[in-house]
MARLO-992260 format. One record per residue (C-alpha): residue number from 1; residue in three letters; chain; x, y, z. Coordinates in nm, 4 decimals. Layout:
residues N
+-----+-----+-------+----------+----------+----------+
|   n | res | chain |     east |    north |       up |
+-----+-----+-------+----------+----------+----------+
| NUM | ALA |     A |        X |        Y |        Z |
...
+-----+-----+-------+----------+----------+----------+
***
This chain:
residues 365
+-----+-----+-------+----------+----------+----------+
|   n | res | chain |     east |    north |       up |
+-----+-----+-------+----------+----------+----------+
|   1 | MET |     A |   9.4682 |   7.5824 |   9.1901 |
|   2 | ARG |     A |   9.8330 |   7.6221 |   9.3148 |
|   3 | ARG |     A |   9.9278 |   7.2789 |   9.1760 |
|   4 | SER |     A |   9.7870 |   7.4064 |   8.8188 |
|   5 | ARG |     A |   9.9615 |   7.7461 |   8.8481 |
|   6 | SER |     A |  10.2838 |   7.5661 |   8.9405 |
|   7 | LYS |     A |  10.2375 |   7.3440 |   8.6090 |
|   8 | GLN |     A |  10.1619 |   7.6388 |   8.4079 |
|   9 | ALA |     A |  10.5066 |   7.8005 |   8.5372 |
|  10 | VAL |     A |  10.7064 |   7.4944 |   8.4736 |
|  11 | ARG |     A |  10.5855 |   7.3993 |   8.1176 |
|  12 | PRO |     A |  10.7372 |   7.7026 |   7.9285 |
|  13 | ILE |     A |  11.0700 |   7.6514 |   8.1130 |
|  14 | LEU |     A |  11.0810 |   7.2673 |   8.0167 |
|  15 | ARG |     A |  10.9715 |   7.3536 |   7.6770 |
|  16 | ASP |     A |  11.2753 |   7.5689 |   7.6502 |
|  17 | TRP |     A |  11.5320 |   7.3173 |   7.7545 |
|  18 | LEU |     A |  11.3512 |   7.0300 |   7.5458 |
|  19 | ILE |     A |  11.4010 |   7.2647 |   7.2478 |
|  20 | THR |     A |  11.7685 |   7.3354 |   7.3253 |
|  21 | ALA |     A |  11.8545 |   6.9423 |   7.3837 |
|  22 | GLY |     A |  11.6768 |   6.8598 |   7.0901 |
|  23 | LEU |     A |  11.8415 |   7.1142 |   6.8430 |
|  24 | LEU |     A |  12.1922 |   7.0390 |   6.9967 |
|  25 | SER |     A |  12.1254 |   6.6725 |   6.9310 |
|  26 | LEU |     A |  12.0166 |   6.7467 |   6.5896 |
|  27 | GLY |     A |  12.3167 |   6.9432 |   6.5218 |
|  28 | ILE |     A |  12.5455 |   6.6490 |   6.6485 |
|  29 | LEU |     A |  12.3517 |   6.4092 |   6.4292 |
|  30 | LEU |     A |  12.3703 |   6.6328 |   6.1160 |
|  31 | SER |     A |  12.7331 |   6.6951 |   6.1664 |
|  32 | TRP |     A |  12.8272 |   6.3253 |   6.2016 |
|  33 | LEU |     A |  12.6172 |   6.2548 |   5.8882 |
|  34 | LEU |     A |  12.8066 |   6.5167 |   5.7033 |
|  35 | MET |     A |  13.1516 |   6.3953 |   5.8070 |
|  36 | LEU |     A |  13.0986 |   6.0595 |   5.6522 |
|  37 | VAL |     A |  13.0951 |   6.2661 |   5.3223 |
|  38 | ASP |     A |  13.3495 |   6.4967 |   5.4089 |
|  39 | PRO |     A |  13.5948 |   6.4032 |   5.7089 |
|  40 | SER |     A |  13.7417 |   6.7448 |   5.7120 |
|  41 | GLY |     A |  13.4789 |   6.8681 |   5.9346 |
|  42 | GLY |     A |  13.5277 |   7.2277 |   5.8237 |
|  43 | PHE |     A |  13.1327 |   7.2962 |   5.8332 |
|  44 | VAL |     A |  13.0819 |   7.1604 |   6.1904 |
|  45 | SER |     A |  13.1274 |   7.4942 |   6.3604 |
|  46 | MET |     A |  12.8622 |   7.6612 |   6.1402 |
|  47 | ILE |     A |  12.6123 |   7.3945 |   6.1855 |
|  48 | PHE |     A |  12.6297 |   7.4776 |   6.5668 |
|  49 | VAL |     A |  12.6186 |   7.8472 |   6.5254 |
|  50 | LEU |     A |  12.3092 |   7.7807 |   6.3202 |
|  51 | MET |     A |  12.1535 |   7.5770 |   6.5885 |
|  52 | VAL |     A |  12.2512 |   7.8468 |   6.8761 |
|  53 | ALA |     A |  12.0631 |   8.0965 |   6.6406 |
|  54 | ILE |     A |  11.7589 |   7.8810 |   6.6192 |
|  55 | ILE |     A |  11.7625 |   7.8047 |   7.0017 |
|  56 | ALA |     A |  11.7875 |   8.1644 |   7.0737 |
|  57 | ARG |     A |  11.4933 |   8.2428 |   6.8428 |
|  58 | LEU |     A |  11.2628 |   7.9756 |   6.9842 |
|  59 | THR |     A |  11.3414 |   8.0195 |   7.3637 |
|  60 | ARG |     A |  11.2925 |   8.2865 |   7.6078 |
|  61 | GLY |     A |  11.5620 |   8.5019 |   7.7609 |
|  62 | PHE |     A |  11.9485 |   8.4618 |   7.7332 |
|  63 | LEU |     A |  12.0035 |   8.1391 |   7.9485 |
|  64 | CYS |     A |  11.9215 |   7.8809 |   7.6861 |
|  65 | GLY |     A |  12.1202 |   8.0437 |   7.4205 |
|  66 | VAL |     A |  12.4284 |   8.1150 |   7.6084 |
|  67 | THR |     A |  12.4315 |   7.7573 |   7.7441 |
|  68 | ALA |     A |  12.3834 |   7.6182 |   7.3910 |
|  69 | SER |     A |  12.6847 |   7.8389 |   7.2935 |
|  70 | PHE |     A |  12.9299 |   7.6660 |   7.5521 |
|  71 | ILE |     A |  12.7829 |   7.3198 |   7.4910 |
|  72 | SER |     A |  12.8505 |   7.3641 |   7.1130 |
|  73 | VAL |     A |  13.2107 |   7.4659 |   7.1664 |
|  74 | ILE |     A |  13.2481 |   7.1540 |   7.3747 |
|  75 | CYS |     A |  13.0866 |   6.9383 |   7.1298 |
|  76 | VAL |     A |  13.3141 |   7.0464 |   6.8544 |
|  77 | ASN |     A |  13.6356 |   6.9796 |   7.0670 |
|  78 | TYR |     A |  13.5196 |   6.6772 |   7.2094 |
|  79 | ILE |     A |  13.3475 |   6.5048 |   6.9438 |
|  80 | PHE |     A |  13.4286 |   6.6446 |   6.6063 |
|  81 | THR |     A |  13.8076 |   6.7456 |   6.6605 |
|  82 | TYR |     A |  14.0865 |   6.4879 |   6.6190 |
|  83 | PRO |     A |  14.1535 |   6.2955 |   6.8286 |
|  84 | TYR |     A |  13.7587 |   6.2232 |   6.8544 |
|  85 | TRP |     A |  13.6031 |   6.1671 |   7.1811 |
|  86 | GLU |     A |  13.8688 |   6.3303 |   7.3590 |
|  87 | PHE |     A |  13.9350 |   6.6864 |   7.4931 |
|  88 | ASN |     A |  14.2480 |   6.8348 |   7.2882 |
|  89 | PHE |     A |  14.3622 |   7.1921 |   7.4049 |
|  90 | THR |     A |  14.6937 |   7.1714 |   7.2542 |
|  91 | ILE |     A |  14.5714 |   7.2052 |   6.8687 |
|  92 | SER |     A |  14.7692 |   7.5121 |   6.7025 |
|  93 | GLY |     A |  14.5407 |   7.7965 |   6.7113 |
|  94 | TYR |     A |  14.2914 |   7.6346 |   6.9203 |
|  95 | PRO |     A |  14.2341 |   7.9082 |   7.1791 |
|  96 | LEU |     A |  14.1680 |   8.1517 |   6.9205 |
|  97 | THR |     A |  13.9105 |   7.9212 |   6.7302 |
|  98 | PHE |     A |  13.7490 |   7.8359 |   7.0734 |
|  99 | LEU |     A |  13.7181 |   8.2030 |   7.1595 |
| 100 | THR |     A |  13.6015 |   8.3089 |   6.8006 |
| 101 | MET |     A |  13.3298 |   8.0590 |   6.7977 |
| 102 | LEU |     A |  13.2086 |   8.1092 |   7.1566 |
| 103 | SER |     A |  13.2095 |   8.4818 |   7.0849 |
| 104 | VAL |     A |  13.0038 |   8.4343 |   6.7626 |
| 105 | SER |     A |  12.7561 |   8.2144 |   6.9071 |
| 106 | VAL |     A |  12.7095 |   8.4439 |   7.2135 |
| 107 | ILE |     A |  12.6607 |   8.7379 |   6.9823 |
| 108 | VAL |     A |  12.4252 |   8.5609 |   6.7704 |
| 109 | SER |     A |  12.2106 |   8.4537 |   7.0637 |
| 110 | THR |     A |  12.2089 |   8.8015 |   7.2201 |
| 111 | LEU |     A |  12.1133 |   8.9651 |   6.8782 |
| 112 | THR |     A |  11.8348 |   8.7212 |   6.8384 |
| 113 | THR |     A |  11.7047 |   8.7861 |   7.1798 |
| 114 | GLN |     A |  11.7237 |   9.1477 |   7.1479 |
| 115 | ILE |     A |  11.5172 |   9.1300 |   6.8081 |
| 116 | LYS |     A |  11.2775 |   8.9266 |   7.0022 |
| 117 | ARG |     A |  11.2428 |   9.1837 |   7.2828 |
| 118 | GLN |     A |  11.1940 |   9.4597 |   7.0140 |
| 119 | GLU |     A |  10.9033 |   9.2544 |   6.8736 |
| 120 | GLN |     A |  10.7493 |   9.2280 |   7.2199 |
| 121 | LEU |     A |  10.8016 |   9.6287 |   7.2378 |
| 122 | ARG |     A |  10.6334 |   9.6765 |   6.8950 |
| 123 | ALA |     A |  10.3458 |   9.4269 |   7.0145 |
| 124 | GLU |     A |  10.2945 |   9.6441 |   7.3267 |
| 125 | SER |     A |  10.3003 |   9.9738 |   7.1285 |
| 126 | GLU |     A |  10.0101 |   9.8279 |   6.9185 |
| 127 | ARG |     A |   9.8242 |   9.7152 |   7.2235 |
| 128 | GLU |     A |   9.8540 |  10.0745 |   7.3694 |
| 129 | ALA |     A |   9.7321 |  10.2138 |   7.0314 |
| 130 | MET |     A |   9.4438 |   9.9871 |   7.0373 |
| 131 | ARG |     A |   9.3371 |  10.0891 |   7.3852 |
| 132 | ALA |     A |   9.3576 |  10.4496 |   7.2957 |
| 133 | ASN |     A |   9.1581 |  10.4183 |   6.9836 |
| 134 | LEU |     A |   8.9094 |  10.2150 |   7.1981 |
| 135 | LEU |     A |   8.8604 |  10.4877 |   7.4460 |
| 136 | ARG |     A |   8.8179 |  10.7571 |   7.1763 |
| 137 | ALA |     A |   8.5586 |  10.5127 |   6.9954 |
| 138 | VAL |     A |   8.3566 |  10.4737 |   7.3166 |
| 139 | SER |     A |   8.3752 |  10.8055 |   7.4860 |
| 140 | HIS |     A |   8.0944 |  10.9524 |   7.3224 |
| 141 | ASP |     A |   7.8807 |  10.6355 |   7.3176 |
| 142 | LEU |     A |   7.9165 |  10.6080 |   7.7165 |
| 143 | ARG |     A |   7.7974 |  10.9667 |   7.7472 |
| 144 | THR |     A |   7.4778 |  10.9069 |   7.5600 |
| 145 | PRO |     A |   7.3010 |  10.6317 |   7.7488 |
| 146 | LEU |     A |   7.4117 |  10.8065 |   8.0816 |
| 147 | THR |     A |   7.2410 |  11.1307 |   7.9672 |
| 148 | SER |     A |   6.9263 |  10.9328 |   7.8626 |
| 149 | ILE |     A |   6.9246 |  10.7625 |   8.2116 |
| 150 | MET |     A |   6.9793 |  11.0879 |   8.3935 |
| 151 | GLY |     A |   6.6886 |  11.2457 |   8.1892 |
| 152 | SER |     A |   6.4469 |  10.9630 |   8.2577 |
| 153 | ALA |     A |   6.5282 |  10.9548 |   8.6292 |
| 154 | SER |     A |   6.4867 |  11.3140 |   8.6575 |
| 155 | ALA |     A |   6.1617 |  11.3233 |   8.4913 |
| 156 | ILE |     A |   6.0278 |  11.0563 |   8.7406 |
| 157 | LEU |     A |   6.1792 |  11.2451 |   9.0379 |
| 158 | GLU |     A |   6.0419 |  11.5977 |   8.9381 |
| 159 | ASN |     A |   5.7196 |  11.4914 |   8.7755 |
| 160 | ASP |     A |   5.6051 |  11.1963 |   8.9865 |
| 161 | ASP |     A |   5.2781 |  11.3510 |   9.0953 |
| 162 | VAL |     A |   5.1705 |  11.4264 |   8.7292 |
| 163 | LEU |     A |   5.3029 |  11.1306 |   8.5389 |
| 164 | THR |     A |   5.0591 |  10.8346 |   8.4461 |
| 165 | PRO |     A |   5.1631 |  10.4841 |   8.5483 |
| 166 | GLN |     A |   5.1949 |  10.4194 |   8.1598 |
| 167 | GLN |     A |   5.4498 |  10.7078 |   8.1438 |
| 168 | ARG |     A |   5.6288 |  10.6109 |   8.4327 |
| 169 | MET |     A |   5.6753 |  10.2446 |   8.3318 |
| 170 | SER |     A |   5.7905 |  10.3729 |   7.9809 |
| 171 | LEU |     A |   6.0518 |  10.5864 |   8.1500 |
| 172 | LEU |     A |   6.1816 |  10.3022 |   8.3751 |
| 173 | ARG |     A |   6.1968 |  10.0629 |   8.0812 |
| 174 | ASN |     A |   6.4226 |  10.3119 |   7.9056 |
| 175 | VAL |     A |   6.6467 |  10.3413 |   8.2134 |
| 176 | ARG |     A |   6.6619 |   9.9668 |   8.2349 |
| 177 | SER |     A |   6.7341 |   9.9355 |   7.8721 |
| 178 | GLU |     A |   6.9951 |  10.1787 |   7.8736 |
| 179 | ALA |     A |   7.1447 |  10.0472 |   8.1987 |
| 180 | GLN |     A |   7.1691 |   9.6929 |   8.0150 |
| 181 | TRP |     A |   7.3628 |   9.8318 |   7.7404 |
| 182 | LEU |     A |   7.6049 |  10.0012 |   7.9548 |
| 183 | ILE |     A |   7.6674 |   9.6833 |   8.1488 |
| 184 | ARG |     A |   7.7275 |   9.4948 |   7.8100 |
| 185 | MET |     A |   7.9569 |   9.7770 |   7.7158 |
| 186 | VAL |     A |   8.1549 |   9.7619 |   8.0266 |
| 187 | GLU |     A |   8.1823 |   9.3988 |   8.0011 |
| 188 | ASN |     A |   8.3271 |   9.4256 |   7.6386 |
| 189 | LEU |     A |   8.5591 |   9.7005 |   7.7338 |
| 190 | LEU |     A |   8.7070 |   9.4885 |   8.0180 |
| 191 | SER |     A |   8.7225 |   9.1929 |   7.7802 |
| 192 | ILE |     A |   8.9213 |   9.3647 |   7.5202 |
| 193 | THR |     A |   9.1499 |   9.5345 |   7.7740 |
| 194 | ARG |     A |   9.2140 |   9.1820 |   7.9049 |
| 195 | MET |     A |   9.3014 |   9.0403 |   7.5714 |
| 196 | GLY |     A |   9.5525 |   9.3166 |   7.5229 |
| 197 | ASP |     A |   9.7295 |   9.2639 |   7.8579 |
| 198 | PRO |     A |  10.0433 |   9.0244 |   7.8168 |
| 199 | ALA |     A |  10.0351 |   8.9454 |   8.1725 |
| 200 | VAL |     A |   9.7048 |   8.7957 |   8.1688 |
| 201 | ARG |     A |   9.6703 |   8.4304 |   8.0705 |
| 202 | LEU |     A |   9.3508 |   8.2514 |   7.9777 |
| 203 | THR |     A |   9.2374 |   7.9716 |   8.2007 |
| 204 | LYS |     A |   9.1182 |   7.7140 |   7.9793 |
| 205 | ASP |     A |   8.9033 |   7.4241 |   8.1015 |
| 206 | LEU |     A |   8.7481 |   7.1367 |   7.8904 |
| 207 | GLU |     A |   8.3581 |   7.2481 |   7.8467 |
| 208 | ALA |     A |   8.0946 |   7.0551 |   7.6560 |
| 209 | ALA |     A |   8.0144 |   7.2736 |   7.3369 |
| 210 | GLU |     A |   7.6366 |   7.1668 |   7.3837 |
| 211 | GLU |     A |   7.6283 |   7.3128 |   7.7254 |
| 212 | VAL |     A |   7.7793 |   7.6335 |   7.6229 |
| 213 | LEU |     A |   7.5277 |   7.6710 |   7.3352 |
| 214 | ALA |     A |   7.2406 |   7.6039 |   7.5763 |
| 215 | SER |     A |   7.3649 |   7.8448 |   7.8309 |
| 216 | VAL |     A |   7.4094 |   8.1332 |   7.5946 |
| 217 | ALA |     A |   7.0658 |   8.0496 |   7.4213 |
| 218 | ALA |     A |   6.8779 |   8.0607 |   7.7370 |
| 219 | LYS |     A |   7.0205 |   8.4080 |   7.8524 |
| 220 | PHE |     A |   6.9719 |   8.5117 |   7.4858 |
| 221 | GLN |     A |   6.5734 |   8.4102 |   7.5000 |
| 222 | GLN |     A |   6.5286 |   8.6121 |   7.7975 |
| 223 | ARG |     A |   6.6138 |   8.9429 |   7.6391 |
| 224 | PHE |     A |   6.4969 |   8.8547 |   7.2765 |
| 225 | PRO |     A |   6.1940 |   8.6166 |   7.3406 |
| 226 | ASP |     A |   6.0447 |   8.7164 |   6.9834 |
| 227 | ILE |     A |   6.3539 |   8.5817 |   6.8009 |
| 228 | HIS |     A |   6.3356 |   8.2142 |   6.7169 |
| 229 | LEU |     A |   6.6613 |   8.0358 |   6.8135 |
| 230 | SER |     A |   6.7641 |   7.7025 |   6.6959 |
| 231 | LEU |     A |   7.0650 |   7.4937 |   6.8143 |
| 232 | THR |     A |   7.2516 |   7.2333 |   6.6362 |
| 233 | ALA |     A |   7.5437 |   7.0279 |   6.8293 |
| 234 | PRO |     A |   7.7267 |   6.7092 |   6.7273 |
| 235 | ASP |     A |   7.5963 |   6.3808 |   6.8184 |
| 236 | ASP |     A |   7.9124 |   6.2923 |   7.0084 |
| 237 | PRO |     A |   7.9983 |   6.5113 |   7.3080 |
| 238 | LEU |     A |   8.2386 |   6.7708 |   7.1773 |
| 239 | PHE |     A |   8.4814 |   6.8927 |   7.4786 |
| 240 | VAL |     A |   8.6712 |   7.2127 |   7.3744 |
| 241 | PRO |     A |   8.9461 |   7.3957 |   7.5828 |
| 242 | MET |     A |   8.8088 |   7.7416 |   7.6438 |
| 243 | ASP |     A |   8.7287 |   8.0189 |   7.9031 |
| 244 | ALA |     A |   8.3505 |   7.9489 |   7.8910 |
| 245 | ILE |     A |   8.2676 |   8.3052 |   8.0215 |
| 246 | LEU |     A |   8.4561 |   8.4606 |   7.7327 |
| 247 | ILE |     A |   8.3223 |   8.2242 |   7.4751 |
| 248 | GLU |     A |   7.9712 |   8.2812 |   7.5949 |
| 249 | GLN |     A |   8.0308 |   8.6550 |   7.5724 |
| 250 | VAL |     A |   8.1381 |   8.5997 |   7.1699 |
| 251 | LEU |     A |   7.8357 |   8.4007 |   7.0940 |
| 252 | MET |     A |   7.6177 |   8.6627 |   7.2908 |
| 253 | ASN |     A |   7.7769 |   8.9623 |   7.1076 |
| 254 | LEU |     A |   7.7310 |   8.8033 |   6.7643 |
| 255 | MET |     A |   7.3629 |   8.7081 |   6.8470 |
| 256 | GLU |     A |   7.3033 |   9.0492 |   6.9800 |
| 257 | ASN |     A |   7.4370 |   9.2115 |   6.6950 |
| 258 | ALA |     A |   7.2219 |   9.0342 |   6.4596 |
| 259 | ALA |     A |   6.9111 |   9.1166 |   6.6669 |
| 260 | TYR |     A |   6.9915 |   9.4907 |   6.6830 |
| 261 | HIS |     A |   7.1331 |   9.5566 |   6.3563 |
| 262 | GLY |     A |   7.0397 |   9.2675 |   6.1367 |
| 263 | GLY |     A |   6.6561 |   9.2904 |   6.1779 |
| 264 | CYS |     A |   6.6350 |   8.9212 |   6.1716 |
| 265 | THR |     A |   6.3520 |   8.6838 |   6.3110 |
| 266 | ARG |     A |   6.5578 |   8.3685 |   6.3411 |
| 267 | ILE |     A |   6.9037 |   8.2804 |   6.4521 |
| 268 | CYS |     A |   7.0735 |   7.9463 |   6.4182 |
| 269 | LEU |     A |   7.3528 |   7.8645 |   6.6566 |
| 270 | ASP |     A |   7.5895 |   7.5619 |   6.5693 |
| 271 | ALA |     A |   7.8896 |   7.3782 |   6.6855 |
| 272 | ALA |     A |   8.0601 |   7.1049 |   6.5013 |
| 273 | ARG |     A |   8.4156 |   6.9330 |   6.4981 |
| 274 | GLN |     A |   8.6223 |   6.9841 |   6.1805 |
| 275 | GLY |     A |   8.9658 |   6.8147 |   6.2018 |
| 276 | ASP |     A |   9.1368 |   6.9565 |   6.5081 |
| 277 | ASP |     A |   8.9069 |   7.2493 |   6.5541 |
| 278 | ALA |     A |   8.5730 |   7.3165 |   6.6967 |
| 279 | VAL |     A |   8.3600 |   7.5481 |   6.4775 |
| 280 | PHE |     A |   8.0805 |   7.7520 |   6.6110 |
| 281 | THR |     A |   7.8521 |   7.9373 |   6.3783 |
| 282 | VAL |     A |   7.5872 |   8.2014 |   6.4483 |
| 283 | ARG |     A |   7.3625 |   8.2586 |   6.1318 |
| 284 | ASP |     A |   7.0692 |   8.4784 |   6.0843 |
| 285 | ASN |     A |   6.8057 |   8.5483 |   5.8246 |
| 286 | GLY |     A |   6.8241 |   8.9305 |   5.8518 |
| 287 | SER |     A |   6.9519 |   9.2218 |   5.6229 |
| 288 | GLY |     A |   7.3114 |   9.0489 |   5.5718 |
| 289 | ILE |     A |   7.6262 |   9.2413 |   5.5633 |
| 290 | ALA |     A |   7.7162 |   9.5434 |   5.3225 |
| 291 | PRO |     A |   7.9827 |   9.4119 |   5.0801 |
| 292 | GLU |     A |   8.1791 |   9.7200 |   5.1393 |
| 293 | LEU |     A |   8.2001 |   9.6451 |   5.5285 |
| 294 | LEU |     A |   8.3431 |   9.3087 |   5.4792 |
| 295 | PRO |     A |   8.7117 |   9.4036 |   5.4615 |
| 296 | ASN |     A |   8.7337 |   9.5903 |   5.7792 |
| 297 | LEU |     A |   8.4251 |   9.4261 |   5.9465 |
| 298 | PHE |     A |   8.6106 |   9.3443 |   6.2925 |
| 299 | SER |     A |   8.7624 |   9.7011 |   6.3204 |
| 300 | LEU |     A |   8.6323 |   9.9547 |   6.5642 |
| 301 | GLY |     A |   8.3450 |  10.1569 |   6.4134 |
| 302 | VAL |     A |   8.1914 |   9.8973 |   6.2047 |
| 303 | HIS |     A |   7.8670 |   9.7337 |   6.3308 |
| 304 | GLY |     A |   7.8648 |   9.4583 |   6.0707 |
| 305 | HIS |     A |   7.5133 |   9.4476 |   5.9044 |
| 306 | ALA |     A |   7.3775 |   9.6599 |   5.6299 |
| 307 | HIS |     A |   7.0928 |   9.8294 |   5.8038 |
| 308 | THR |     A |   7.0507 |   9.9496 |   6.1861 |
| 309 | SER |     A |   6.7748 |  10.1164 |   6.3640 |
| 310 | ASP |     A |   6.9858 |  10.2750 |   6.6434 |
| 311 | ASN |     A |   7.2930 |  10.4551 |   6.5048 |
| 312 | ARG |     A |   7.4399 |  10.5233 |   6.8482 |
| 313 | ARG |     A |   7.5332 |  10.1418 |   6.8944 |
| 314 | ASN |     A |   7.6778 |  10.1294 |   6.5567 |
| 315 | MET |     A |   8.0387 |  10.1264 |   6.6764 |
| 316 | GLY |     A |   8.1410 |   9.7646 |   6.6439 |
| 317 | ILE |     A |   8.2938 |   9.7335 |   6.9717 |
| 318 | GLY |     A |   8.1332 |   9.3886 |   7.0118 |
| 319 | LEU |     A |   8.2799 |   9.2463 |   6.6951 |
| 320 | SER |     A |   8.6394 |   9.3596 |   6.8043 |
| 321 | VAL |     A |   8.5978 |   9.1970 |   7.1372 |
| 322 | CYS |     A |   8.4953 |   8.8860 |   6.9710 |
| 323 | ARG |     A |   8.7799 |   8.8728 |   6.7480 |
| 324 | SER |     A |   9.0212 |   8.9474 |   7.0331 |
| 325 | ILE |     A |   8.8648 |   8.6675 |   7.2604 |
| 326 | VAL |     A |   8.8985 |   8.4085 |   6.9794 |
| 327 | THR |     A |   9.2512 |   8.5149 |   6.8797 |
| 328 | ALA |     A |   9.3606 |   8.4765 |   7.2355 |
| 329 | HIS |     A |   9.2279 |   8.1259 |   7.2380 |
| 330 | GLY |     A |   9.4315 |   8.0480 |   6.9462 |
| 331 | GLY |     A |   9.1319 |   8.0440 |   6.6883 |
| 332 | SER |     A |   9.0218 |   8.2638 |   6.3859 |
| 333 | MET |     A |   8.6995 |   8.4348 |   6.2944 |
| 334 | SER |     A |   8.5299 |   8.5117 |   5.9590 |
| 335 | ALA |     A |   8.2101 |   8.6549 |   5.8431 |
| 336 | ALA |     A |   8.0164 |   8.6229 |   5.5097 |
| 337 | ASN |     A |   7.6643 |   8.6704 |   5.3625 |
| 338 | ALA |     A |   7.4765 |   8.3359 |   5.3830 |
| 339 | ALA |     A |   7.3538 |   8.1787 |   5.0729 |
| 340 | GLY |     A |   6.9773 |   8.1947 |   5.1640 |
| 341 | GLY |     A |   7.0109 |   8.5627 |   5.2960 |
| 342 | GLY |     A |   7.1349 |   8.7024 |   5.6162 |
| 343 | ALA |     A |   7.4746 |   8.6982 |   5.7925 |
| 344 | GLU |     A |   7.6855 |   8.4151 |   5.8972 |
| 345 | PHE |     A |   7.9759 |   8.4537 |   6.1415 |
| 346 | ARG |     A |   8.2050 |   8.1681 |   6.2019 |
| 347 | PHE |     A |   8.4922 |   8.1164 |   6.4657 |
| 348 | THR |     A |   8.7229 |   7.8204 |   6.5367 |
| 349 | LEU |     A |   8.8831 |   7.7115 |   6.8591 |
| 350 | PRO |     A |   9.1712 |   7.4583 |   6.8512 |
| 351 | LEU |     A |   9.1027 |   7.1283 |   7.0289 |
| 352 | GLU |     A |   9.4326 |   7.1394 |   7.2087 |
| 353 | ASN |     A |   9.5852 |   6.8402 |   7.4372 |
| 354 | LEU |     A |   9.4226 |   6.9588 |   7.7723 |
| 355 | SER |     A |   9.3689 |   6.6719 |   8.0108 |
| 356 | LEU |     A |   9.0768 |   6.6365 |   8.2387 |
| 357 | GLU |     A |   9.3008 |   6.6042 |   8.5180 |
| 358 | ASP |     A |   9.4211 |   6.9687 |   8.4589 |
| 359 | CYS |     A |   9.0596 |   7.0836 |   8.4379 |
| 360 | ALA |     A |   9.0206 |   6.9079 |   8.7914 |
| 361 | TYR |     A |   9.2771 |   7.1062 |   8.9512 |
| 362 | GLU |     A |   9.1499 |   7.4197 |   8.8126 |
| 363 | ASP |     A |   8.8190 |   7.3396 |   8.9652 |
| 364 | GLN |     A |   8.9528 |   7.2719 |   9.3013 |
| 365 | GLY |     A |   9.0656 |   7.6313 |   9.3247 |
+-----+-----+-------+----------+----------+----------+
***
């Protein structure tokens, strides 16, 4: 685990310096090619200022941008100022030119970094707004099942001597049902909060898609034995970089959404490879999605099906969680009405270059 974490810490730093070296090399090559056409070289400084701006935009912090500024000034003097491939600090007006180019480069780098930080602050503000909206959306819905549990428990405690076994079992089943729903709600809340936290990084392991489907199908069938569930997986093993627990939660949320709100009797669960993505599909034969809901389907307050028998669960937290988890994995999610009836939810996960060796280090932790 420690070795894997050290790798994750080093990779962004290495990436920043590789970008810096690559763009400075590109600036040198481009300036050299253009000087074959125009030996005056008046454009060289602007090319390097452009490279510094791009470096500052693509890397983190100030270090790479400021370093690139100093290297650019040195390259202009050493490579593209006569006498070539020699330092010459005696040229008339050179100190002013040196300071001007260095100042412009540093200012451009600093402004670009500040813009990136402002974007990060705006993203954080949006995350805080999402958390506030989420709390408002679930405040009432969390109280309702708790009140039901309290009522059923009180009825058993206060009237145990007059309740029939059937009545007692009915109240206990209601308590269990409400408690299960609360557990799923808390899991969803924790997940969507985690997805909004920039300090939390997903731990992706290579997981076999067919094993993930089988695991979530077994859990679903225990709770919904009357719904027929069919699985389709590729013939060749499909290994997908993912946080398996979170992706199972996505699939479970989509299937529960169909079971509770779609009025379905059959659900098809598919996994396939399309180009550089793994595509997961949850398709049901229920009532489908109301057309007016499609544009804002993954927003809080939308449950995603045309009809529902339980309005208090009609809040769409599950779909919001699904989109947040998939987006955090670098994928996308969509929904539509299936041609033969019912709803079809589909999400993609990128097949990134994650080696089995990296996964082994994660498992050793």
